[in-house]
N, C-alpha and C positions, 0 to 999 in steps of 0.2 A: 506292715502297713495294712490297715483295715479299710476295705472299699465297700460302702453301703449302697446297694442298687435298688432298694425297695422301700416304700413308705411304711411297709408292715414291719420293718425292723423296730426293735424295742426302743432304741435311742430316738428315732424319728417319731415314733408314736408318743413318746414322753415329751418331746418338744412341742408337738402339735397340741397335746393336752395342756401344757403350760400355757401356751399362747391363748387357747380357747377359754380357759377357766380363770386365769389370773390368780388372785388370792384364794379363790376357792379350790385351786389345784392342790392335791395331796403330795405333790412332788416337793422335796426340799430345794429344788433347783430353779434357776431362772435362766431364760435364754436371751442373749444379747447378740445383735448382728451389726456388722459393719466395722471396717478397719479401725478408724479412730475410736469407736466405742470399745472395741476389743482391747486396744492399747490402754484406754483409761481404766478399764476393769482390771487388767493385769497390774497396773500400777497402784491400784487402790488398796491392795492388800486382801482382796476378796479370796476365798477358798475356791479355786477353780476345779472344776470336774474334768472338763476336756474341751479342746477346740474342735470346731466343725469346719472343714475345709472343702469347697467345691473342687471337684477333680480337675477342672480346667485351670484352676488358680494355684495349684500345689506349688509350682515353681516360684511364684510371686511371693509366697508367704514362708518359705523355707527358714528365713531368719527368725521368724516368730516361733515356729513349731519345734525347732531342733532339740529342745530340752523339755518338751511338754508333752502330755497325753493328748492325742488327737485321733481323729477319724476322718476319712475322705468319703465324700458322698458324690453321686453323680450329678450332673447339671440338672437332671430332671427332678431329682430328690431335693436338691437345694432350693429349686424353684417353689416347691411345696411348702418348705418351712420358712422361706424368706417373707419378710413383711414389707419389702421395698421394691419398687418398679425396676430400678437399675442397681441390682445387688452387686456388692463388691466381693461376694464369694467367700466370706469369713464370718464365723459366728462363734459363740462361746457358751458353755453351760457353767454356771457358778452357783455356789450355795447361797440360799437366801441369807441376808444379814440378820443375826439375832441380837436384838437390843440388850444391853446389859442391865443389871439391876439399877433401877432409877437413882440418879445421884445428881441432882440439879445444882447449877451454879447460879449466875446472876441474870441469865438471859435464855428464855425458851420461847418456842413459837408454837401456836395451835392453829391448824387449818380447819375452818368451819364451812364445809360444802362447796369448796372449789370443785368445779366440774371439768373444766378443760385440761387435758393431759399435759399439754405443753406448759401451761401455767403452773401446775403442780411441779413439774420437773424443774422449771425455772426457780420457783420458790425454794426448793430443796438445795439447789446449787448456790443460791443466793444466801440461804441460811448458813451454809457451810462457810462461805466467804465472810460473813458477818460475825462468825465465831459464836453462833447459837449452839448451845450444848445439848438440847434435846428438842425434838420435833414430834408433836402429837397430831394425829389425823382423826378428827371427829367423824363419827358415823355419818354417812351421807356424802362423804368426800370421795372423789374418784378413786378408783382402785389404784393403789401404789404399784401394783404388778401389771397394770395395763401396759401393753407393748409400747405405746407412744410416750407413756410416762417414763418408763425405763430408758428409752432412747434419749429423751430430753434431759435426764438427770446427768447424763455423761459420767456415770459411775459415782455420782455424789452420794448416792444412798448408802454407800459403804463407808462413808466418812462422817456420819452423824447418826446417833440413836434415833430411830423412828418407831413410834408406838402407834399401832393401828386400832381403828374401830373403837375409839374412846367415847365414852359417854360424858355429859356435862357433870354428872355427879362425880365421875372419876377425877375430872380436873378440879372440881371444888376441893376435894380432898388433898390433891397436890398442892393447890394454892394455899391451903391452910398449913399443911406440913412443912412446906418449904418457905413460907412466908413471902409468897410472891404477890405482886400487884398486877392485876389484869390491865393490859393496855388495849384500847379499842379506838379504831379510827372513826371520826365523825366530821361532818362539814361544819359542825358547831363545837368542835373540840376545844377543851379549855387550855391546851398546850399546842404550840406550834411543834411540828415533828422534831425540830432540832433544839428545843428548849425544855426537853423533859428532865426533871430532876434525876439525880443519881438514885438508883434503887435496884431491886431485884424484880424482874418483869417476866410476865407471860403475855406475849403479844398475840392477839387474835386477828386473823384475816378471814374474810368471808367470801360468799358466792359472788361470781362475776356480775350477775344481774341484780340480786337482791341484798347484797352485802351480808352482814352479821345476822344470824338467826336470833329470834327473841330470847332463846335460852341463854345466849352470850350476852345479849344487850342487858338482860336483867342482872348480870354480875356486877358487883361494886368494883370500882377500879377508877382509872383515869381515862379521859378521852383526848385524842390528839387529832390535829387537822393538817392537812397538806394544802397549801394555797395553790389555786389554779389561776394562773396569770393570763392564760389565753382563753378563747371561746371554745371550751370543751366542757362536757358535764362531769366527767370522772376519769381517773387514771386506771390502767390495767392493774389487776390486783397484784401481779407479780412485781410490777414497777413500784407500786405503793408500798409493798412489803419491804423491798430494798431500801427505800427512802426512810420509813420508820426505823428499821433495824439500825441503819447507819446513823440515824438521828440520835438513837439511844446510845450508840457506841461512842458518838462524838462528844 
């Protein structure tokens, strides 16, 4: 058993660097914290480097670590790497998912400037649930490796190919190569969300406050609308994403 007692330890320093730099980190690893999230990552098929266990919680997690590589850290060290107020004393280092060579099916999703980490995490989980086969994050979207994004995906980022820092020109090439039709939401959409014709689609969802950027609005394609029956101006972007994706699936 390895007991880490200092934040100068190589493993601890790497975790802190990963958390601080996000996608700019040169490490091939990501750090996840919390019992439920650790369980989800272990079930996701991710390549796991090691578990990180707080010294005082070793007995509680023996059923998880018995056949895995792990280290123990003191309570003080775990407090330094923890991103939560009431930590559960367990974390995990796993290798970043590497998206395969692009091979699109009939439904893909592009995220254009979403800024809230919780929204992006929920969008990723929703995309997996709706059977989206590829997810593109346009430049200007919140960092996929932001600690709050990772937590809110609940391991879903290992279940769908995600392509980062896409330019609109990249997506134009993909649209042409795979004969996809862009789908954009609009209050004046030509189709209701659940009456979209069958086809091969790349759905675009935009920023929480400003919606889709002009670069996306200029793309040819179809527009869809989600009716608002109550006295509210707009839907949360993650909610709207789910409605449109399931409308297409329906």
